[in-house]
SEMAR-496480 format. One record per residue (C-alpha): residue number from 1; residue in three letters; x, z, y. Coordinates in nm, 2 decimals. Each point is the difference from the previous one (the first is absolute). Layout:
# residues N
<rec pos="NUM" code="ala" X="X" Z="Z" Y="Y"/>
...
This chain:
# residues 44
<rec pos="1" code="unk" X="0.01" Z="0.00" Y="-0.01"/>
<rec pos="2" code="unk" X="0.11" Z="-0.07" Y="0.36"/>
<rec pos="3" code="unk" X="-0.08" Z="0.15" Y="0.32"/>
<rec pos="4" code="unk" X="-0.17" Z="-0.22" Y="0.26"/>
<rec pos="5" code="unk" X="-0.07" Z="0.22" Y="0.30"/>
<rec pos="6" code="unk" X="-0.12" Z="-0.30" Y="0.21"/>
<rec pos="7" code="unk" X="-0.26" Z="-0.11" Y="-0.26"/>
<rec pos="8" code="unk" X="-0.10" Z="0.37" Y="-0.04"/>
<rec pos="9" code="unk" X="-0.07" Z="0.04" Y="0.36"/>
<rec pos="10" code="unk" X="-0.19" Z="-0.33" Y="0.03"/>
<rec pos="11" code="unk" X="-0.22" Z="0.10" Y="-0.28"/>
<rec pos="12" code="unk" X="-0.05" Z="0.36" Y="0.14"/>
<rec pos="13" code="unk" X="-0.09" Z="-0.13" Y="0.34"/>
<rec pos="14" code="unk" X="-0.26" Z="-0.25" Y="-0.16"/>
<rec pos="15" code="unk" X="-0.14" Z="0.30" Y="-0.20"/>
<rec pos="16" code="unk" X="-0.03" Z="0.22" Y="0.31"/>
<rec pos="17" code="unk" X="-0.16" Z="-0.29" Y="0.20"/>
<rec pos="18" code="unk" X="-0.26" Z="-0.03" Y="-0.29"/>
<rec pos="19" code="unk" X="-0.08" Z="0.37" Y="0.01"/>
<rec pos="20" code="unk" X="-0.06" Z="-0.01" Y="0.38"/>
<rec pos="21" code="unk" X="-0.22" Z="-0.32" Y="-0.03"/>
<rec pos="22" code="unk" X="-0.21" Z="0.18" Y="-0.27"/>
<rec pos="23" code="unk" X="-0.03" Z="0.33" Y="0.21"/>
<rec pos="24" code="unk" X="-0.10" Z="-0.18" Y="0.32"/>
<rec pos="25" code="unk" X="-0.19" Z="-0.26" Y="-0.16"/>
<rec pos="26" code="unk" X="0.17" Z="-0.26" Y="0.22"/>
<rec pos="27" code="unk" X="0.26" Z="-0.26" Y="-0.10"/>
<rec pos="28" code="unk" X="0.36" Z="0.03" Y="0.11"/>
<rec pos="29" code="unk" X="0.09" Z="-0.32" Y="0.22"/>
<rec pos="30" code="unk" X="0.36" Z="-0.15" Y="0.02"/>
<rec pos="31" code="unk" X="0.10" Z="0.09" Y="-0.35"/>
<rec pos="32" code="unk" X="0.12" Z="-0.36" Y="-0.04"/>
<rec pos="33" code="unk" X="0.14" Z="-0.04" Y="0.34"/>
<rec pos="34" code="unk" X="0.35" Z="-0.15" Y="0.05"/>
<rec pos="35" code="unk" X="0.12" Z="0.33" Y="0.12"/>
<rec pos="36" code="unk" X="-0.10" Z="0.17" Y="-0.31"/>
<rec pos="37" code="unk" X="0.14" Z="-0.27" Y="-0.23"/>
<rec pos="38" code="unk" X="0.33" Z="0.01" Y="0.21"/>
<rec pos="39" code="unk" X="0.02" Z="0.37" Y="-0.03"/>
<rec pos="40" code="unk" X="-0.11" Z="0.04" Y="-0.36"/>
<rec pos="41" code="unk" X="0.07" Z="-0.33" Y="-0.16"/>
<rec pos="42" code="unk" X="-0.37" Z="-0.02" Y="-0.12"/>
<rec pos="43" code="unk" X="-0.34" Z="0.04" Y="0.15"/>
<rec pos="44" code="unk" X="-0.13" Z="0.36" Y="-0.07"/>
């Protein structure tokens, strides 16, 4: 098993945003923006 901290952070950020969207009942916009992809390497 290898450590991939960046992938872990991106996955965790996605999970947190999912939880916020569920709790608020509103979608989180900008998860696929250029800035997010540049920062995380993927859309979250």
